[in-house]
Backbone bond lengths (Angstrom), bond angles and torsions (degrees), N, CA, C in turn:
res aa  C-N    CA-C-N  psi(-1)  N-CA   C-N-CA  omega(-1)  CA-C   N-CA-C  phi
1 M - - - 1.449 - - 1.524 110.64 -
2 A 1.338 118.17 -43.74 1.463 121.49 -178.87 1.519 110.47 -65.98
3 S 1.350 117.31 -37.40 1.459 120.82 178.97 1.526 110.77 -66.09
4 Q 1.330 115.91 -40.58 1.462 120.22 179.62 1.534 109.80 -66.98
5 L 1.326 118.02 -40.37 1.454 121.80 178.86 1.522 110.82 -63.92
6 S 1.329 117.60 -42.92 1.466 120.08 179.65 1.529 111.00 -66.87
7 T 1.342 117.69 -33.35 1.463 120.42 176.33 1.519 110.46 -66.06
8 Y 1.334 116.79 -44.70 1.463 120.91 178.30 1.521 111.29 -63.26
9 L 1.320 116.98 -41.62 1.452 121.44 178.87 1.526 110.91 -64.55
10 F 1.329 117.18 -40.82 1.459 121.33 177.60 1.527 110.90 -61.89
11 V 1.329 117.55 -45.03 1.473 121.22 179.47 1.527 110.26 -63.66
12 F 1.334 117.56 -40.17 1.461 121.49 178.78 1.522 111.27 -62.59
13 V 1.327 117.20 -48.07 1.466 121.40 -179.06 1.527 110.34 -65.27
14 L 1.312 117.23 -42.42 1.459 120.90 178.63 1.535 110.59 -62.76
15 G 1.314 116.93 -44.03 1.467 121.07 177.87 1.521 111.99 -62.84
16 T 1.331 116.70 -36.74 1.461 120.81 178.39 1.521 111.06 -64.10
17 F 1.329 117.35 -46.97 1.465 120.10 -179.73 1.522 112.07 -66.61
18 I 1.320 117.69 -40.38 1.463 120.33 178.28 1.530 109.91 -65.50
19 G 1.330 117.05 -42.71 1.463 120.61 178.37 1.520 112.28 -61.17
20 L 1.328 117.22 -44.32 1.460 120.37 178.51 1.527 111.27 -62.73
21 D 1.321 117.28 -39.88 1.453 120.87 179.34 1.526 111.21 -65.84
22 V 1.309 117.19 -40.99 1.466 120.86 179.43 1.529 110.40 -66.63
23 I 1.319 117.32 -44.12 1.467 121.23 -177.95 1.523 111.52 -63.92
24 R 1.323 117.28 -39.04 1.467 120.61 179.98 1.511 112.76 -61.87
25 R 1.322 117.71 -29.79 1.459 121.26 -175.41 1.525 113.91 -91.41
26 V 1.304 117.73 3.20 1.462 121.01 -178.08 1.524 109.83 -79.88
27 S 1.329 114.93 135.07 1.461 120.96 176.45 1.525 109.61 -66.08
28 P 1.336 118.38 144.90 1.476 120.00 178.36 1.529 113.46 -57.06
29 L 1.338 117.64 -27.28 1.466 120.04 179.09 1.520 112.66 -67.87
30 L 1.324 116.75 -20.93 1.460 120.45 -176.33 1.527 113.38 -99.97
31 H 1.321 117.56 6.75 1.461 118.89 -176.91 1.528 112.74 -65.58
32 T 1.336 118.32 -37.58 1.468 119.90 -179.58 1.521 111.44 -66.29
33 P 1.350 119.78 -48.34 1.467 118.00 176.49 1.531 112.78 -63.02
34 L 1.316 116.68 -34.78 1.464 120.02 178.05 1.529 110.49 -65.85
35 M 1.319 116.40 -38.23 1.464 120.35 178.14 1.524 110.36 -63.69
36 S 1.325 117.00 -39.99 1.459 120.18 177.91 1.523 110.48 -63.65
37 L 1.314 116.91 -39.35 1.459 120.78 178.52 1.522 111.46 -65.40
38 T 1.313 117.13 -42.18 1.463 118.89 179.29 1.528 111.23 -68.31
39 N 1.330 117.24 -29.37 1.471 119.46 174.03 1.523 110.16 -63.82
40 A 1.320 117.34 -40.29 1.461 120.52 178.73 1.528 110.89 -66.12
41 I 1.309 117.00 -39.90 1.469 120.60 178.40 1.531 110.03 -65.71
42 A 1.332 116.69 -40.38 1.466 119.73 178.36 1.523 110.72 -65.20
43 A 1.324 117.05 -34.23 1.466 119.89 177.16 1.522 110.66 -64.74
44 I 1.321 117.25 -36.77 1.465 120.79 176.06 1.534 109.46 -65.80
45 A 1.339 116.31 -37.66 1.468 119.89 177.24 1.525 110.78 -63.98
46 V 1.337 117.84 -33.63 1.464 120.85 177.23 1.523 110.00 -63.28
47 V 1.330 116.30 -43.26 1.463 120.04 179.38 1.535 110.21 -61.80
48 G 1.323 116.94 -44.32 1.472 120.17 177.31 1.516 112.16 -62.81
49 A 1.326 116.95 -37.91 1.461 120.36 178.73 1.521 111.35 -67.56
50 I 1.334 116.79 -36.24 1.467 120.04 177.35 1.526 109.84 -64.36
51 V 1.327 116.10 -41.99 1.467 119.61 178.36 1.530 109.93 -63.02
52 L 1.322 116.69 -42.76 1.469 120.58 179.53 1.525 111.62 -65.01
53 A 1.334 117.23 -44.00 1.461 120.36 -178.60 1.519 111.63 -70.16
54 G 1.333 117.20 -31.45 1.457 120.64 -177.79 1.516 113.72 -79.22
55 G 1.316 116.33 -22.54 1.466 119.45 177.70 1.511 110.18 -71.52
56 E 1.301 115.35 149.14 1.462 118.93 -178.80 1.526 110.39 -104.12
57 D 1.325 116.24 47.92 1.459 120.81 -179.83 1.525 111.28 -71.65
58 S 1.335 115.21 -53.12 1.457 120.11 178.95 1.518 108.80 -159.18
59 H 1.320 114.48 166.58 1.467 119.34 178.49 1.532 109.97 -66.49
60 L 1.336 117.25 -38.09 1.464 121.76 179.62 1.524 110.95 -62.07
61 A 1.345 117.23 -42.83 1.464 120.80 179.15 1.524 111.09 -62.86
62 T 1.319 117.02 -38.49 1.466 120.82 178.31 1.523 111.24 -66.12
63 V 1.326 116.90 -43.17 1.464 121.01 179.43 1.528 110.42 -65.79
64 L 1.332 117.06 -46.51 1.466 119.85 179.29 1.527 111.30 -65.57
65 G 1.321 117.92 -37.93 1.463 121.16 176.96 1.515 111.85 -63.60
66 T 1.327 116.70 -41.22 1.466 120.45 177.74 1.525 110.98 -65.05
67 A 1.324 117.05 -42.25 1.469 120.67 177.09 1.527 110.16 -63.12
68 A 1.331 117.10 -39.02 1.464 120.60 178.55 1.524 111.46 -65.57
69 I 1.328 117.25 -36.29 1.463 120.66 177.14 1.526 110.07 -62.93
70 V 1.321 116.06 -47.75 1.470 120.42 -178.08 1.532 110.56 -62.65
71 L 1.325 117.56 -47.68 1.461 120.78 -177.73 1.519 111.98 -67.92
72 S 1.335 117.93 -40.08 1.458 120.44 179.11 1.523 111.49 -66.94
73 M 1.328 116.67 -38.98 1.473 119.09 178.09 1.524 110.90 -67.26
74 A 1.330 117.21 -37.10 1.467 119.57 175.55 1.523 109.97 -62.50
75 N 1.316 117.05 -39.05 1.454 121.54 177.69 1.525 111.22 -65.02
76 V 1.321 117.45 -44.09 1.465 121.34 -179.47 1.527 110.47 -64.20
77 V 1.325 117.00 -49.77 1.464 120.66 -178.00 1.529 110.56 -63.52
78 G 1.311 117.35 -46.43 1.463 120.53 177.75 1.516 112.65 -62.40
79 G 1.317 116.54 -38.25 1.460 120.06 178.68 1.513 112.14 -65.21
80 F 1.330 116.86 -43.59 1.465 119.42 177.62 1.523 111.05 -66.23
81 W 1.313 117.42 -37.02 1.457 121.30 179.22 1.533 110.39 -63.96
82 I 1.322 117.10 -45.87 1.463 121.19 179.62 1.527 110.56 -67.22
83 T 1.333 117.66 -41.33 1.459 120.50 178.17 1.518 110.31 -61.09
84 D 1.318 117.43 -41.95 1.463 120.99 178.77 1.522 110.82 -62.06
85 R 1.312 117.30 -43.01 1.469 120.77 178.30 1.518 111.22 -64.12
86 M 1.329 116.81 -39.70 1.463 119.52 179.29 1.521 111.05 -66.12
87 L 1.323 117.47 -40.83 1.462 120.52 -179.84 1.521 111.32 -68.35
88 K 1.318 118.32 -31.71 1.468 120.87 177.17 1.518 111.48 -65.62
89 M 1.330 118.01 -26.33 1.458 120.58 178.81 1.524 111.39 -66.06
90 F 1.334 117.54 -25.55 1.454 121.08 -176.49 1.523 113.35 -93.66
91 K 1.339 118.00 -5.09 1.456 120.45 178.59 1.519 109.69 -75.44
92 K 1.349 114.98 148.22 1.457 119.36 176.83 1.515 109.04 -71.91
93 K 1.315 114.94 139.70 1.455 119.77 178.06 1.517 108.46 -85.21
94 E 1.337 115.68 139.06 1.453 120.29 178.67 1.520 109.23 -76.51
95 P 1.349 116.47 143.42 1.471 118.07 177.97 1.527 110.10 -66.76
96 A 1.329 115.59 153.46 1.467 120.82 -179.65 1.518 109.35 -65.36
97 K 1.323 116.04 137.99 1.460 120.87 178.49 1.524 108.87 -75.96
98 T 1.314 114.48 139.88 1.459 119.13 178.08 1.512 109.59 -118.12
99 G 1.302 115.69 147.80 1.461 121.66 179.13 1.519 109.82 -88.61
100 A 1.292 116.41 -164.00 1.458 122.10 179.35 1.518 109.42 -64.17
101 G 1.318 115.96 137.22 1.458 120.32 178.00 1.516 112.88 81.10
102 G 1.329 118.94 9.48 1.451 121.62 175.96 1.506 114.06 82.44
103 A 1.330 118.55 1.93 1.457 121.28 178.51 1.528 109.95 -79.44
104 P 1.316 117.47 140.33 1.459 119.16 178.23 1.521 110.68 -61.53
105 S 1.321 115.53 143.90 1.461 119.65 177.62 1.513 108.73 -125.94
106 G 1.284 116.74 161.65 1.459 120.89 178.96 1.505 110.24 129.04
107 P 1.337 116.42 -179.68 1.461 120.09 -175.28 1.534 113.52 -65.55
108 G 1.333 118.26 -30.42 1.456 119.67 -176.37 1.509 113.64 -99.11
109 A 1.343 117.83 6.47 1.461 120.81 -176.26 1.523 110.84 -77.13
110 K 1.307 115.36 143.57 1.483 121.34 177.25 1.517 108.48 -91.49
111 P 1.330 117.96 140.92 1.473 120.57 -179.90 1.500 112.50 -72.79
């Protein structure tokens, strides 16, 4: 059990360092597509967490699986929210609507 735990911990730490190195080298233009990719990976983690929480291996596995579901879903929702905000920055802004005579109209317009 201790050998298996140390192997899992080693893979986790190695994956963390490789992930940080890859993310640091990404061009700012590619951050939105990269965010979408990490959302997909987090969604896969949610599926794995559901399998872990649903199995009746031990009480600890169920608790950790449930925590993984909550954290992964927070990551997915936050990632989609941030991606949506980033994509809105690239949309063209509509010109201000004007009323009769070229004066601005709308709720915030001054008479």
